[in-house]
TIKENU-604101 format. One record per residue (C-alpha): residue number from 0; residue in three letters; x, y, z. Coordinates in nm, 2 decimals. Layout:
PT|vomi|kolkol|u|v|w
PT|NUM|ALA|X|Y|Z
...
***
This chain:
PT|vomi|kolkol|u|v|w
PT|0|UNK|0.68|0.02|2.18
PT|1|UNK|0.83|0.02|1.83
PT|2|UNK|0.53|-0.17|1.72
PT|3|UNK|0.33|-0.19|1.39
PT|4|UNK|0.08|-0.43|1.54
PT|5|UNK|0.01|-0.30|1.89
PT|6|UNK|-0.27|-0.55|1.99
PT|7|UNK|-0.09|-0.85|1.84
PT|8|UNK|0.22|-0.75|2.03
PT|9|UNK|0.01|-0.73|2.35
PT|10|UNK|-0.13|-1.07|2.28
PT|11|UNK|0.21|-1.23|2.23
PT|12|UNK|0.35|-1.06|2.54
PT|13|UNK|0.06|-1.20|2.73
PT|14|UNK|0.14|-1.55|2.62
PT|15|UNK|0.51|-1.53|2.67
PT|16|UNK|0.49|-1.36|3.02
PT|17|UNK|0.18|-1.53|3.15
PT|18|UNK|0.00|-1.20|3.21
PT|19|UNK|-0.37|-1.12|3.16
PT|20|UNK|-0.42|-0.89|2.86
PT|21|UNK|-0.57|-0.62|3.09
PT|22|UNK|-0.24|-0.60|3.28
PT|23|UNK|-0.04|-0.51|2.97
PT|24|UNK|-0.04|-0.15|2.83
PT|25|UNK|0.12|-0.09|2.49
PT|26|UNK|0.22|0.27|2.40
PT|27|UNK|0.29|0.33|2.03
PT|28|UNK|0.44|0.68|1.97
PT|29|UNK|0.52|0.80|1.62
PT|30|UNK|0.75|0.56|1.44
PT|31|UNK|0.81|0.68|1.09
PT|32|UNK|0.84|0.45|0.79
PT|33|UNK|0.88|0.08|0.86
PT|34|UNK|0.92|-0.04|0.50
PT|35|UNK|0.77|-0.38|0.58
PT|36|UNK|1.00|-0.49|0.86
PT|37|UNK|1.03|-0.28|1.17
PT|38|UNK|0.82|-0.35|1.48
PT|39|UNK|0.63|-0.65|1.36
PT|40|UNK|0.56|-0.89|1.64
PT|41|UNK|0.53|-1.18|1.40
PT|42|UNK|0.90|-1.14|1.33
PT|43|UNK|1.01|-1.37|1.61
PT|44|UNK|1.37|-1.24|1.63
PT|45|UNK|1.25|-0.89|1.70
PT|46|UNK|0.95|-0.99|1.91
PT|47|UNK|1.19|-1.19|2.13
PT|48|UNK|1.37|-0.86|2.21
PT|49|UNK|1.04|-0.71|2.32
PT|50|UNK|0.99|-1.00|2.56
PT|51|UNK|1.35|-0.97|2.69
PT|52|UNK|1.31|-0.59|2.75
PT|53|UNK|0.99|-0.66|2.94
PT|54|UNK|1.16|-0.92|3.16
PT|55|UNK|1.46|-0.70|3.23
PT|56|UNK|1.23|-0.40|3.31
PT|57|UNK|1.04|-0.61|3.56
PT|58|UNK|1.35|-0.75|3.73
PT|59|UNK|1.53|-0.41|3.75
PT|60|UNK|1.21|-0.20|3.82
PT|61|UNK|1.33|0.05|3.56
PT|62|UNK|1.24|0.13|3.20
PT|63|UNK|1.44|-0.08|2.95
PT|64|UNK|1.48|0.03|2.59
PT|65|UNK|1.60|-0.20|2.31
PT|66|UNK|1.83|-0.02|2.06
PT|67|UNK|1.93|-0.13|1.71
PT|68|UNK|2.25|0.01|1.56
PT|69|UNK|2.25|0.04|1.19
PT|70|UNK|2.42|-0.29|1.13
PT|71|UNK|2.17|-0.48|1.35
PT|72|UNK|1.89|-0.29|1.18
PT|73|UNK|2.01|-0.42|0.84
PT|74|UNK|2.07|-0.77|0.96
PT|75|UNK|1.75|-0.84|1.16
PT|76|UNK|1.47|-0.62|1.04
PT|77|UNK|1.42|-0.67|0.67
PT|78|UNK|1.59|-0.82|0.37
PT|79|UNK|1.47|-0.91|0.02
PT|80|UNK|1.42|-1.27|-0.07
PT|81|UNK|1.69|-1.44|-0.28
PT|82|UNK|1.52|-1.62|-0.57
PT|83|UNK|1.63|-1.81|-0.88
PT|84|UNK|1.35|-1.85|-1.12
PT|85|UNK|1.31|-2.01|-1.46
PT|86|UNK|1.01|-1.95|-1.69
PT|87|UNK|0.85|-2.14|-1.98
PT|88|UNK|0.59|-1.93|-2.16
PT|89|UNK|0.34|-2.01|-2.44
PT|90|UNK|0.24|-1.70|-2.64
PT|91|UNK|0.06|-1.67|-2.97
PT|92|UNK|0.17|-1.43|-3.24
PT|93|UNK|-0.11|-1.19|-3.15
PT|94|UNK|0.02|-1.16|-2.79
PT|95|UNK|-0.22|-1.39|-2.62
PT|96|UNK|-0.03|-1.58|-2.34
PT|97|UNK|-0.17|-1.93|-2.32
PT|98|UNK|0.05|-2.09|-2.05
PT|99|UNK|0.32|-2.00|-1.79
PT|100|UNK|0.54|-2.25|-1.61
PT|101|UNK|0.75|-2.12|-1.32
PT|102|UNK|1.03|-2.32|-1.15
PT|103|UNK|1.12|-2.11|-0.85
PT|104|UNK|1.39|-2.17|-0.58
PT|105|UNK|1.38|-1.91|-0.30
PT|106|UNK|1.64|-1.88|-0.02
PT|107|UNK|1.51|-1.80|0.33
PT|108|UNK|1.16|-1.69|0.24
PT|109|UNK|0.99|-1.57|-0.08
PT|110|UNK|0.66|-1.53|-0.25
PT|111|UNK|0.59|-1.81|-0.50
PT|112|UNK|0.61|-1.59|-0.81
PT|113|UNK|0.29|-1.70|-0.97
PT|114|UNK|0.03|-1.52|-0.75
PT|115|UNK|-0.01|-1.21|-0.97
PT|116|UNK|-0.07|-1.42|-1.28
PT|117|UNK|-0.37|-1.56|-1.09
PT|118|UNK|-0.49|-1.23|-0.95
PT|119|UNK|-0.48|-1.01|-1.26
PT|120|UNK|-0.46|-1.21|-1.58
PT|121|UNK|-0.68|-1.43|-1.79
PT|122|UNK|-0.40|-1.68|-1.86
PT|123|UNK|-0.57|-2.02|-1.85
PT|124|UNK|-0.27|-2.25|-1.78
PT|125|UNK|-0.04|-2.18|-1.49
PT|126|UNK|0.21|-2.42|-1.32
PT|127|UNK|0.44|-2.36|-1.03
PT|128|UNK|0.72|-2.57|-0.90
PT|129|UNK|0.85|-2.41|-0.58
PT|130|UNK|1.14|-2.50|-0.35
PT|131|UNK|1.25|-2.30|-0.04
PT|132|UNK|1.61|-2.33|0.06
PT|133|UNK|1.73|-2.26|0.41
PT|134|UNK|2.07|-2.09|0.41
PT|135|UNK|2.30|-1.95|0.67
PT|136|UNK|2.25|-1.58|0.63
PT|137|UNK|2.02|-1.32|0.79
PT|138|UNK|1.65|-1.39|0.79
PT|139|UNK|1.43|-1.24|0.52
PT|140|UNK|1.11|-1.06|0.58
PT|141|UNK|0.88|-0.81|0.41
PT|142|UNK|1.13|-0.59|0.23
PT|143|UNK|0.91|-0.28|0.18
PT|144|UNK|0.66|-0.54|0.06
PT|145|UNK|0.63|-0.92|0.04
PT|146|UNK|0.51|-0.91|-0.32
PT|147|UNK|0.84|-0.82|-0.47
PT|148|UNK|0.90|-1.15|-0.65
PT|149|UNK|0.54|-1.20|-0.75
PT|150|UNK|0.55|-0.86|-0.92
PT|151|UNK|0.89|-0.90|-1.08
PT|152|UNK|0.79|-1.24|-1.23
PT|153|UNK|0.48|-1.09|-1.38
PT|154|UNK|0.69|-0.81|-1.53
PT|155|UNK|0.96|-1.04|-1.68
PT|156|UNK|0.71|-1.28|-1.84
PT|157|UNK|0.52|-1.01|-2.01
PT|158|UNK|0.83|-0.82|-2.12
PT|159|UNK|0.99|-1.13|-2.27
PT|160|UNK|0.67|-1.25|-2.43
PT|161|UNK|0.60|-0.91|-2.60
PT|162|UNK|0.96|-0.91|-2.72
PT|163|UNK|0.94|-1.26|-2.85
PT|164|UNK|0.64|-1.18|-3.08
PT|165|UNK|0.76|-0.83|-3.16
PT|166|UNK|0.47|-0.65|-3.00
PT|167|UNK|0.43|-0.33|-2.80
PT|168|UNK|0.43|-0.45|-2.44
PT|169|UNK|0.14|-0.22|-2.36
PT|170|UNK|-0.08|-0.42|-2.61
PT|171|UNK|0.03|-0.75|-2.47
PT|172|UNK|-0.07|-0.63|-2.12
PT|173|UNK|-0.42|-0.52|-2.24
PT|174|UNK|-0.47|-0.84|-2.43
PT|175|UNK|-0.41|-1.06|-2.12
PT|176|UNK|-0.57|-0.84|-1.85
PT|177|UNK|-0.82|-1.02|-1.64
PT|178|UNK|-0.85|-1.19|-1.30
PT|179|UNK|-0.85|-1.55|-1.18
PT|180|UNK|-0.84|-1.68|-1.54
PT|181|UNK|-1.15|-1.47|-1.63
PT|182|UNK|-1.15|-1.23|-1.92
PT|183|UNK|-1.27|-0.87|-1.92
PT|184|UNK|-1.62|-0.95|-2.05
PT|185|UNK|-1.68|-1.17|-1.75
PT|186|UNK|-1.53|-0.91|-1.51
PT|187|UNK|-1.75|-0.64|-1.66
PT|188|UNK|-2.06|-0.85|-1.58
PT|189|UNK|-1.92|-0.92|-1.23
PT|190|UNK|-1.87|-0.55|-1.17
PT|191|UNK|-2.22|-0.46|-1.29
PT|192|UNK|-2.38|-0.74|-1.08
PT|193|UNK|-2.20|-0.63|-0.77
PT|194|UNK|-2.25|-0.25|-0.79
PT|195|UNK|-1.91|-0.15|-0.92
PT|196|UNK|-1.86|0.10|-1.20
PT|197|UNK|-1.79|-0.08|-1.53
PT|198|UNK|-1.45|0.07|-1.62
PT|199|UNK|-1.13|-0.06|-1.77
PT|200|UNK|-0.87|0.03|-1.51
PT|201|UNK|-0.56|-0.09|-1.69
PT|202|UNK|-0.66|0.09|-2.01
PT|203|UNK|-0.72|0.41|-1.82
PT|204|UNK|-0.39|0.39|-1.64
PT|205|UNK|-0.20|0.30|-1.96
PT|206|UNK|-0.35|0.59|-2.16
PT|207|UNK|-0.26|0.84|-1.89
PT|208|UNK|0.09|0.70|-1.86
PT|209|UNK|0.15|0.69|-2.24
PT|210|UNK|0.05|1.05|-2.27
PT|211|UNK|0.28|1.16|-1.99
PT|212|UNK|0.59|0.99|-2.12
PT|213|UNK|0.50|1.03|-2.49
PT|214|UNK|0.52|0.65|-2.54
PT|215|UNK|0.40|0.63|-2.90
PT|216|UNK|0.68|0.85|-3.02
PT|217|UNK|0.96|0.73|-2.79
PT|218|UNK|0.91|0.35|-2.79
PT|219|UNK|1.14|0.18|-3.05
PT|220|UNK|1.30|-0.15|-3.12
PT|221|UNK|1.56|-0.27|-2.87
PT|222|UNK|1.90|-0.12|-2.92
PT|223|UNK|1.78|0.10|-3.20
PT|224|UNK|1.83|0.45|-3.07
PT|225|UNK|2.16|0.62|-3.00
PT|226|UNK|2.15|0.98|-2.87
PT|227|UNK|2.37|1.27|-2.98
PT|228|UNK|2.55|1.24|-2.64
PT|229|UNK|2.66|0.89|-2.74
PT|230|UNK|2.43|0.72|-2.49
PT|231|UNK|2.17|0.45|-2.57
PT|232|UNK|1.81|0.55|-2.52
PT|233|UNK|1.56|0.31|-2.37
PT|234|UNK|1.20|0.32|-2.25
PT|235|UNK|1.01|0.05|-2.06
PT|236|UNK|0.67|-0.04|-1.93
PT|237|UNK|0.52|-0.27|-1.67
PT|238|UNK|0.19|-0.31|-1.49
PT|239|UNK|0.02|-0.49|-1.20
PT|240|UNK|-0.29|-0.48|-0.99
PT|241|UNK|-0.33|-0.25|-0.69
PT|242|UNK|-0.33|-0.40|-0.34
PT|243|UNK|-0.48|-0.45|-0.10
PT|244|UNK|-0.85|-0.41|-0.02
PT|245|UNK|-0.93|-0.75|0.10
PT|246|UNK|-0.83|-0.83|0.46
PT|247|UNK|-0.83|-0.73|0.82
PT|248|UNK|-1.05|-0.63|1.11
PT|249|UNK|-1.09|-0.29|1.27
PT|250|UNK|-1.28|-0.13|1.56
PT|251|UNK|-1.33|0.25|1.62
PT|252|UNK|-1.52|0.46|1.88
PT|253|UNK|-1.63|0.82|1.85
PT|254|UNK|-1.73|1.06|2.13
PT|255|UNK|-1.86|1.41|2.09
PT|256|UNK|-1.78|1.66|2.36
PT|257|UNK|-2.02|1.92|2.49
PT|258|UNK|-1.86|2.19|2.26
PT|259|UNK|-1.94|1.98|1.95
PT|260|UNK|-1.59|1.86|1.89
PT|261|UNK|-1.52|1.49|1.83
PT|262|UNK|-1.24|1.25|1.94
PT|263|UNK|-1.18|0.94|1.74
PT|264|UNK|-1.11|0.66|1.99
PT|265|UNK|-0.87|0.39|1.87
PT|266|UNK|-0.51|0.29|1.90
PT|267|UNK|-0.32|0.29|1.58
PT|268|UNK|0.05|0.27|1.49
PT|269|UNK|0.16|0.58|1.30
PT|270|UNK|0.41|0.50|1.03
PT|271|UNK|0.41|0.84|0.88
PT|272|UNK|0.16|0.81|0.60
PT|273|UNK|-0.10|1.06|0.72
PT|274|UNK|-0.36|0.81|0.81
PT|275|UNK|-0.48|1.01|1.12
PT|276|UNK|-0.57|1.31|0.91
PT|277|UNK|-0.75|1.09|0.66
PT|278|UNK|-0.97|0.94|0.94
PT|279|UNK|-1.05|1.29|1.06
PT|280|UNK|-1.15|1.38|0.70
PT|281|UNK|-1.38|1.07|0.69
PT|282|UNK|-1.55|1.16|1.02
PT|283|UNK|-1.59|1.53|0.92
PT|284|UNK|-1.74|1.43|0.58
PT|285|UNK|-1.98|1.17|0.72
PT|286|UNK|-2.10|1.38|1.02
PT|287|UNK|-2.10|1.72|0.84
PT|288|UNK|-1.84|1.87|1.08
PT|289|UNK|-1.56|2.11|1.02
PT|290|UNK|-1.23|1.92|0.99
PT|291|UNK|-1.08|2.12|1.27
PT|292|UNK|-1.36|1.99|1.50
PT|293|UNK|-1.23|1.63|1.47
PT|294|UNK|-0.92|1.50|1.65
PT|295|UNK|-0.75|1.16|1.66
PT|296|UNK|-0.51|1.08|1.95
PT|297|UNK|-0.39|0.74|1.86
PT|298|UNK|-0.09|0.66|2.07
PT|299|UNK|-0.26|0.51|2.38
PT|300|UNK|-0.50|0.22|2.44
PT|301|UNK|-0.86|0.33|2.46
PT|302|UNK|-1.03|-0.01|2.41
PT|303|UNK|-1.05|0.00|2.03
PT|304|UNK|-0.79|-0.12|1.79
PT|305|UNK|-0.76|-0.02|1.42
PT|306|UNK|-0.62|-0.25|1.16
PT|307|UNK|-0.24|-0.26|1.16
PT|308|UNK|-0.05|-0.05|0.91
PT|309|UNK|0.08|-0.34|0.70
PT|310|UNK|-0.01|-0.49|0.37
PT|311|UNK|-0.13|-0.16|0.22
PT|312|UNK|-0.48|-0.26|0.34
PT|313|UNK|-0.54|-0.08|0.66
PT|314|UNK|-0.74|0.22|0.53
PT|315|UNK|-0.96|-0.01|0.33
PT|316|UNK|-1.05|-0.18|0.66
PT|317|UNK|-1.04|0.11|0.91
PT|318|UNK|-1.23|0.35|0.69
PT|319|UNK|-1.54|0.13|0.70
PT|320|UNK|-1.53|0.12|1.08
PT|321|UNK|-1.47|0.49|1.11
PT|322|UNK|-1.74|0.58|0.86
PT|323|UNK|-2.00|0.35|1.02
PT|324|UNK|-1.93|0.49|1.37
PT|325|UNK|-1.96|0.85|1.23
PT|326|UNK|-2.29|0.76|1.05
PT|327|UNK|-2.43|0.62|1.38
PT|328|UNK|-2.31|0.93|1.57
PT|329|UNK|-2.47|1.16|1.32
PT|330|UNK|-2.80|0.97|1.34
PT|331|UNK|-2.79|1.01|1.72
PT|332|UNK|-2.70|1.38|1.69
PT|333|UNK|-3.01|1.45|1.48
PT|334|UNK|-3.23|1.26|1.73
PT|335|UNK|-3.08|1.48|2.00
PT|336|UNK|-3.17|1.78|1.79
PT|337|UNK|-3.54|1.69|1.77
PT|338|UNK|-3.59|1.54|2.11
PT|339|UNK|-3.66|1.75|2.43
PT|340|UNK|-3.50|1.66|2.76
PT|341|UNK|-3.78|1.60|3.01
PT|342|UNK|-3.70|1.59|3.38
PT|343|UNK|-3.93|1.59|3.69
PT|344|UNK|-4.01|1.96|3.68
PT|345|UNK|-3.80|2.10|3.40
PT|346|UNK|-3.82|2.04|3.03
PT|347|UNK|-3.55|2.15|2.80
PT|348|UNK|-3.70|2.20|2.45
PT|349|UNK|-3.55|2.04|2.14
PT|350|UNK|-3.34|2.26|1.91
PT|351|UNK|-3.59|2.17|1.63
PT|352|UNK|-3.91|2.09|1.82
PT|353|UNK|-4.13|2.05|1.52
PT|354|UNK|-3.90|1.85|1.30
PT|355|UNK|-3.80|1.48|1.26
PT|356|UNK|-3.44|1.36|1.24
PT|357|UNK|-3.49|1.29|0.87
PT|358|UNK|-3.58|1.66|0.81
PT|359|UNK|-3.23|1.77|0.92
PT|360|UNK|-2.88|1.76|0.79
PT|361|UNK|-2.54|1.88|0.91
PT|362|UNK|-2.28|2.09|0.73
PT|363|UNK|-1.98|2.29|0.87
PT|364|UNK|-2.08|2.19|1.22
PT|365|UNK|-2.42|2.35|1.18
PT|366|UNK|-2.75|2.15|1.19
PT|367|UNK|-3.00|2.28|0.95
PT|368|UNK|-3.34|2.21|0.80
PT|369|UNK|-3.31|2.06|0.46
PT|370|UNK|-3.61|2.25|0.32
PT|371|UNK|-3.49|2.58|0.48
PT|372|UNK|-3.11|2.58|0.52
PT|373|UNK|-3.12|2.92|0.68
PT|374|UNK|-3.29|2.76|0.98
PT|375|UNK|-2.99|2.63|1.16
PT|376|UNK|-2.83|2.57|1.50
PT|377|UNK|-2.47|2.50|1.59
PT|378|UNK|-2.39|2.14|1.68
PT|379|UNK|-2.24|2.26|2.00
PT|380|UNK|-2.58|2.41|2.11
PT|381|UNK|-2.74|2.07|2.06
PT|382|UNK|-2.49|1.87|2.26
PT|383|UNK|-2.39|2.12|2.53
PT|384|UNK|-2.59|1.93|2.79
PT|385|UNK|-2.46|1.59|2.68
PT|386|UNK|-2.16|1.60|2.92
PT|387|UNK|-1.94|1.33|3.07
PT|388|UNK|-1.98|1.46|3.43
PT|389|UNK|-2.09|1.75|3.65
PT|390|UNK|-2.42|1.90|3.53
PT|391|UNK|-2.50|1.69|3.23
PT|392|UNK|-2.87|1.63|3.15
PT|393|UNK|-2.82|1.40|2.85
PT|394|UNK|-2.60|1.10|2.79
PT|395|UNK|-2.28|1.17|2.61
PT|396|UNK|-2.30|1.12|2.24
PT|397|UNK|-2.09|0.81|2.19
PT|398|UNK|-2.09|0.54|1.91
PT|399|UNK|-1.86|0.27|1.79
PT|400|UNK|-1.83|0.03|1.50
PT|401|UNK|-1.65|-0.29|1.40
PT|402|UNK|-1.56|-0.41|1.05
PT|403|UNK|-1.42|-0.72|0.90
PT|404|UNK|-1.29|-0.68|0.54
PT|405|UNK|-1.21|-1.04|0.44
PT|406|UNK|-0.92|-1.27|0.36
PT|407|UNK|-0.70|-1.18|0.06
PT|408|UNK|-0.96|-1.15|-0.21
PT|409|UNK|-1.00|-1.47|-0.41
PT|410|UNK|-1.07|-1.69|-0.10
PT|411|UNK|-1.39|-1.50|-0.07
PT|412|UNK|-1.47|-1.44|-0.43
PT|413|UNK|-1.33|-1.09|-0.47
PT|414|UNK|-1.17|-1.03|-0.81
PT|415|UNK|-0.92|-0.75|-0.82
PT|416|UNK|-1.02|-0.46|-1.05
PT|417|UNK|-0.78|-0.17|-0.99
PT|418|UNK|-0.46|-0.15|-1.18
PT|419|UNK|-0.13|0.03|-1.19
PT|420|UNK|0.10|0.11|-1.48
PT|421|UNK|0.47|0.23|-1.49
PT|422|UNK|0.68|0.39|-1.76
PT|423|UNK|1.05|0.45|-1.72
PT|424|UNK|1.29|0.63|-1.96
PT|425|UNK|1.67|0.58|-1.93
PT|426|UNK|2.00|0.66|-2.10
PT|427|UNK|2.27|0.40|-2.09
PT|428|UNK|2.64|0.48|-2.13
PT|429|UNK|2.78|0.20|-2.35
PT|430|UNK|3.14|0.27|-2.23
PT|431|UNK|3.07|0.25|-1.85
PT|432|UNK|2.74|0.07|-1.81
PT|433|UNK|2.60|0.36|-1.61
PT|434|UNK|2.22|0.39|-1.63
PT|435|UNK|2.08|0.74|-1.60
PT|436|UNK|1.71|0.74|-1.51
PT|437|UNK|1.56|1.03|-1.70
PT|438|UNK|1.19|1.00|-1.61
PT|439|UNK|0.96|0.77|-1.42
PT|440|UNK|0.58|0.79|-1.47
PT|441|UNK|0.36|0.59|-1.24
PT|442|UNK|-0.02|0.58|-1.27
PT|443|UNK|-0.21|0.42|-0.98
PT|444|UNK|-0.58|0.35|-0.98
PT|445|UNK|-0.65|0.39|-0.60
PT|446|UNK|-1.03|0.37|-0.65
PT|447|UNK|-1.08|0.69|-0.44
PT|448|UNK|-0.81|0.92|-0.32
PT|449|UNK|-0.94|1.06|0.02
PT|450|UNK|-0.61|1.23|0.07
PT|451|UNK|-0.44|1.28|-0.27
PT|452|UNK|-0.13|1.42|-0.12
PT|453|UNK|-0.08|1.11|0.09
PT|454|UNK|-0.11|0.89|-0.22
PT|455|UNK|0.13|1.11|-0.40
PT|456|UNK|0.38|1.07|-0.12
PT|457|UNK|0.37|0.70|-0.16
PT|458|UNK|0.41|0.74|-0.54
PT|459|UNK|0.72|0.96|-0.55
PT|460|UNK|0.88|0.79|-0.25
PT|461|UNK|0.82|0.45|-0.42
PT|462|UNK|0.98|0.58|-0.74
PT|463|UNK|1.32|0.63|-0.57
PT|464|UNK|1.29|0.31|-0.37
PT|465|UNK|1.19|0.11|-0.68
PT|466|UNK|1.47|0.25|-0.90
PT|467|UNK|1.72|0.19|-0.62
PT|468|UNK|1.61|-0.17|-0.59
PT|469|UNK|1.65|-0.22|-0.96
PT|470|UNK|1.99|-0.07|-1.00
PT|471|UNK|2.18|-0.08|-0.67
PT|472|UNK|2.03|-0.22|-0.35
PT|473|UNK|2.19|-0.55|-0.26
PT|474|UNK|2.29|-0.73|0.06
PT|475|UNK|2.65|-0.85|0.02
PT|476|UNK|2.78|-1.16|0.21
PT|477|UNK|3.12|-1.32|0.24
PT|478|UNK|3.08|-1.63|0.02
PT|479|UNK|3.29|-1.84|0.26
PT|480|UNK|3.17|-1.72|0.61
PT|481|UNK|2.83|-1.59|0.53
PT|482|UNK|2.91|-1.26|0.72
PT|483|UNK|2.71|-0.96|0.61
PT|484|UNK|2.95|-0.71|0.46
PT|485|UNK|2.75|-0.40|0.38
PT|486|UNK|2.53|-0.33|0.68
PT|487|UNK|2.55|0.05|0.66
PT|488|UNK|2.43|0.33|0.44
PT|489|UNK|2.77|0.39|0.28
PT|490|UNK|2.81|0.05|0.12
PT|491|UNK|2.44|-0.03|0.08
PT|492|UNK|2.34|0.20|-0.20
PT|493|UNK|2.01|0.39|-0.15
PT|494|UNK|1.88|0.61|-0.43
PT|495|UNK|1.83|0.97|-0.34
PT|496|UNK|1.65|1.28|-0.49
PT|497|UNK|1.93|1.35|-0.72
PT|498|UNK|1.93|1.01|-0.88
PT|499|UNK|1.61|1.04|-1.09
PT|500|UNK|1.59|1.34|-1.32
PT|501|UNK|1.21|1.36|-1.33
PT|502|UNK|0.91|1.18|-1.18
PT|503|UNK|0.54|1.23|-1.27
PT|504|UNK|0.27|1.08|-1.05
PT|505|UNK|-0.08|1.03|-1.17
PT|506|UNK|-0.38|0.91|-0.97
PT|507|UNK|-0.68|0.74|-1.14
PT|508|UNK|-1.01|0.70|-0.94
PT|509|UNK|-1.24|0.44|-1.08
PT|510|UNK|-1.42|0.36|-0.75
PT|511|UNK|-1.36|-0.01|-0.82
PT|512|UNK|-1.18|-0.10|-0.49
PT|513|UNK|-1.35|-0.30|-0.22
PT|514|UNK|-1.27|-0.03|0.04
PT|515|UNK|-1.49|0.26|0.15
PT|516|UNK|-1.60|0.48|-0.14
PT|517|UNK|-1.44|0.22|-0.37
PT|518|UNK|-1.08|0.28|-0.25
PT|519|UNK|-0.79|0.04|-0.26
PT|520|UNK|-0.44|0.05|-0.11
PT|521|UNK|-0.13|0.20|-0.26
PT|522|UNK|0.14|0.20|0.00
PT|523|UNK|0.36|-0.10|-0.11
PT|524|UNK|0.29|-0.09|-0.48
PT|525|UNK|0.53|0.15|-0.63
PT|526|UNK|0.87|0.04|-0.49
PT|527|UNK|0.76|-0.32|-0.57
PT|528|UNK|0.66|-0.28|-0.93
PT|529|UNK|0.90|-0.01|-1.06
PT|530|UNK|1.20|-0.24|-1.09
PT|531|UNK|1.03|-0.44|-1.37
PT|532|UNK|0.99|-0.12|-1.58
PT|533|UNK|1.36|-0.02|-1.52
PT|534|UNK|1.48|-0.36|-1.65
PT|535|UNK|1.25|-0.33|-1.95
PT|536|UNK|1.39|0.02|-2.03
PT|537|UNK|1.75|-0.11|-2.01
PT|538|UNK|1.67|-0.39|-2.25
PT|539|UNK|1.51|-0.14|-2.49
PT|540|UNK|1.83|0.06|-2.48
PT|541|UNK|2.09|-0.21|-2.52
PT|542|UNK|1.90|-0.49|-2.69
PT|543|UNK|2.01|-0.76|-2.44
PT|544|UNK|1.83|-0.87|-2.13
PT|545|UNK|1.97|-0.83|-1.78
PT|546|UNK|1.74|-1.03|-1.56
PT|547|UNK|1.97|-1.05|-1.26
PT|548|UNK|1.88|-0.77|-1.01
PT|549|UNK|2.02|-0.53|-0.91
PT|550|UNK|2.13|-0.43|-1.26
PT|551|UNK|2.47|-0.29|-1.18
PT|552|UNK|2.71|-0.13|-1.44
PT|553|UNK|2.92|-0.45|-1.47
PT|554|UNK|2.62|-0.65|-1.56
PT|555|UNK|2.51|-0.39|-1.82
PT|556|UNK|2.86|-0.39|-1.98
PT|557|UNK|2.85|-0.77|-2.00
PT|558|UNK|2.51|-0.75|-2.17
PT|559|UNK|2.63|-0.48|-2.41
PT|560|UNK|2.92|-0.71|-2.51
PT|561|UNK|2.67|-0.99|-2.58
PT|562|UNK|2.45|-0.75|-2.78
PT|563|UNK|2.75|-0.65|-3.00
PT|564|UNK|2.84|-1.01|-3.06
PT|565|UNK|2.49|-1.07|-3.18
PT|566|UNK|2.50|-0.77|-3.40
PT|567|UNK|2.22|-0.59|-3.21
PT|568|UNK|2.45|-0.30|-3.12
PT|569|UNK|2.74|-0.15|-3.32
***
């Protein structure tokens, strides 16, 4: 099944078809990127097709596959929310934001717009008026992420507030950083009391990003810098918190074979982010095994289900279960190493007969004595009689674990500590409105990067998606009939590798996430937050705001005309 949430899909099929859960098998082969929409059973319009396929398969006694063509894919799987938002902001001359009022009208579906002010600022007064309008176009769903509007609202308020008081937007961000209305002093005490490192994540991200893009020398007043090539130079900044490390449930099993190799037992949907290798790394680290001795076959049902790959939270949940199962398995392995096998007339001596489990450790798939590392035995030698069938004389080494991570943070008292910062440099052609993106710097505090190359893949991929969303991506409908007009990759403009001149991706590891080893998610962040920095850079270049996304050349030209009327541009 094309299914992000294998067990949820199984559960829903059971309800729709009246079948017991143990009569349904869900197979989830590699799917590739879902970008928030594909294969989600809670999308009723796509889940209905899964049910129809199952019914047709039963009636015809043949396999039935549901296929989407490109237009159907555009129409039914994922679209961004259409929102019209007004802000009223109170800000002091020193950059302290005292109040934010948001009047938000969203078509089809949308986030409220105020959530990130709650989750990562100290602003004391927040008010939201929210109306959802039902319109006759395609349904909206998670469009690479459901936090798009929340993030863009945060960016716009901070950008406009900094401009209104003539301050560096970086300083305004630092001045208002916090969580749930609490300031950094309160959060420092909270971190200390709950065993977190006491670090300033936003400041660390900003310092790294400023250095990479040379912010202190390049930032200037709006509309103040014209380049020798005749284009207008702009540089922009935005920020947000990292998400997510606060929800979900996971279960994982581990079995060690008689040759000392391990299989991770769980079903998991593979959306192309390298999670399977990461889980093998965790098991190898926790058990002291070689990475090549750990394998994860995740396509089929084996009785355990990992958290679904959505919400950028699954590693924060799954890693706990994987690590706990590995720790329990290692503990059992060391018991095996120090315990003889006694049968009626035969006794198989322990590998370390005069040692206790706590005297031993494991490294590179070798069990050794802590006080004398040269005294060692291969793991395979210890477990060779712990077989599944035939001539086994010891029970197979098997362990499992279950973990619940929570519910979206603040409901269970978890303030968000890890931050992300973005810097974008552009050149704007005043004659055509064309925006050339010269450089994108993104800095993400992921808490702990177990697989740095996987995190970097999310970073540079998100750069292009984020810039594309800011400058080009748009669903176009006939205003009279509501017919979708650009359901293809020719008329729907997607940014490619040639559309950004340079990207620089930086990882910060403060260990302040609620996930294993202090990690936090990264998957959805970049494409969601980058558009705010692009808009800020364009304003810095032309001296007039363009708050209607995507920021296409016609909108830029209109803004340049307004800037000239005001005397901001020549």
